[in-house]
LUMKE-243397 format. One record per residue (C-alpha): x, y, z. Coordinates in steps of 0.02 Angstrom, whole numbers, plus 32768, in hexadecimal, padded with zeros to 4 digits. Each point is the difference from the previous one (the first is absolute). Example, Ala and Ser with C-alpha at 12.3 -4.5 7.8 and 13.67 -1.06 7.14 Angstrom:
LUMKE-243397
82677F1F8186/804580AC7FDF/
end
This chain:
LUMKE-243397
8CFAFAD0BF7A/80187FAF80AE/8012807B808C/80747FF4809D/7F677FE28067/7FC57F707F99/80B37FBB7FFC/8005800980BD/7F597FAC8015/80357F6F7F8E/80A57FF0805B/7F9E7FF480A9/7F927F7A7FB4/80967F987FCB/8054801C80AA/7F5F7FC58056/7FF67F607F99/80BC7FDF8016/7FF2800E80B5/7F787F848006/805D7F8D7F86/80A180058068/7FA37FF5809E/7F8D7F617FD6/80547FA97F70/80597F75806F/7F6C7FDA8065/7F8980007F6B/80737F8E7F96/80107F7F8094/7F4480048017/7FE37FDC7F47/808A7F807FEF/7FC37F9E809D/7F4D80037FA9/80367FD27F4C/80957F958027/807480317F73/805E80957FD6/7FD2801A7F50/7F4B80158028/8029806C809B/806A80717F99/7F75801A7F86/7F7680138085/806980848066/802580637F6A/7F467FFE7FD5/7FD6803280B7/806C80997FFA/7FC180347F52/7F4F7FF8803D/80398066809F/8056807E7F8E/7F5F800B7F8C/7F90801D809D/807B80898036/7FFF80547F57/7F407FFC7FF9/7FF6805280A8/807B80887FED/80917FAC8047/7FAB7FC580A7/80167F588050/7F7A7FBF807E/802C802780B2/80197F4D802A/80777FDD7F6C/80487F5D8047/7F527FAA8015/7FCF80517F59/80967FB77FA2/7FDE7F4F804B/7F4680097FD8/8037801B7F48/807B7F72800C/7F787F8E8051/7F85802B7F6E/808D7FE67F81/802F7F5B8044/7F4D7FC77FF8/7FF180377F4E/80A07FA47FE0/7FBB7F618041/7F5A80197FA3/806080147F5E/80667F5D8025/7F567FAB8029/7FC1801F7F4E/809D7FA37FC0/800A7F7E8086/7F677FBC805C/7FFD7FD980BC/8057809F803D/7F91806D8075/803280AF7FEB/7FDC803080B1/80707F748038/808280207F81/80B780138040/7FF97F938099/801D7F557FB1/80B5801A7FFA/8012801680BB/80507F588015/808E80307F81/8022809D8062/801F7FA680A0/80A87FA97FCF/80417FE380B8/7FDC7F588044/7FF2803180B4/7F687FB6805A/7FC980B08037/7FF880407F50/7FA17F647FC8/7F8B80188086/7FE880B57FD2/7FEB7FD67F4C/7F7A7F84802B/7F9E80768070/800880867F7E/7FC67F8B7F79/7F6B7FD3806F/7FBD80BA8006/7F78803F7F94/8050806B7F6E/7FB9809E8051/80517FE180A2/80A57FC87FAC/800580AB7FAD/7FE8805C80A1/808D7FA58051/806F802B7F65/7FD380B98003/8016801280BA/80967F938020/805D7FF27F5C/7FDE80B17FB5/7FF0805A80A0/7F5C805B7FEC/7FB28053809A/7F467FD3801B/7FC380AF7FBD/805C7FDA7F5A/7FB47F547FFA/7F50804B8028/8014806D7F6B/80397F827F8B/7F907F6C8032/7F6A80798022/7FEA7FB580B1/7FF8806380A7/809F8007806E/7FA07FA6808A/7FC57F797F91/80BB7FE57FC0/804A7FFE80B1/7F7B7F7E803D/80187F977F61/80C28007800E/7FF17FCC80BE/7F9A7F697FD0/80727FD77F73/809880078071/7FAD7F96807C/7FD57F7D7F76/80B180037FBE/80447FE280AB/7F8F7F6A8023/802A7FB67F51/80BC80218012/80017FB180B4/7F9C7F6C7FC2/807D7FE77F6F/8098800A8070/7FB97F81807B/7FE57F847F6F/80A3801C7FAA/
end
């Protein structure tokens, strides 16, 4: 027999999970879609990410880590890497750590010179740097969230992002002068 206390506790777990789902679904979906490049894989991966989050919550008495956004995106990052590793088994030549960025060209449909220059500058970045730019400026992570997700210090991230911005500015300016 289920007691009213157990029912309340179960209801609180569901409410906590639904709050996180409602709060982060759109950002997480955009992140995954950007990385994998198609809606079918993105749908499957996002479902799996939230399933893993729910399993974790159930195993830990309905609790969610304090930095829930960074935690969810860390799960997403790991699932995307797994996704590309599985794909690699079927198709040679795909690096799971690079996976998801080969379609950047397709995502920039506008033909303006600025976008072409930005695209070229982003493609010249190392994968880790491109990931940080995406998390900071496209997903909107704060440095403390990125720190938790990427296991780097905030100071290191701030310095690295400053250097990345400088490099992007130089590359974009050079491209604009040439074009």
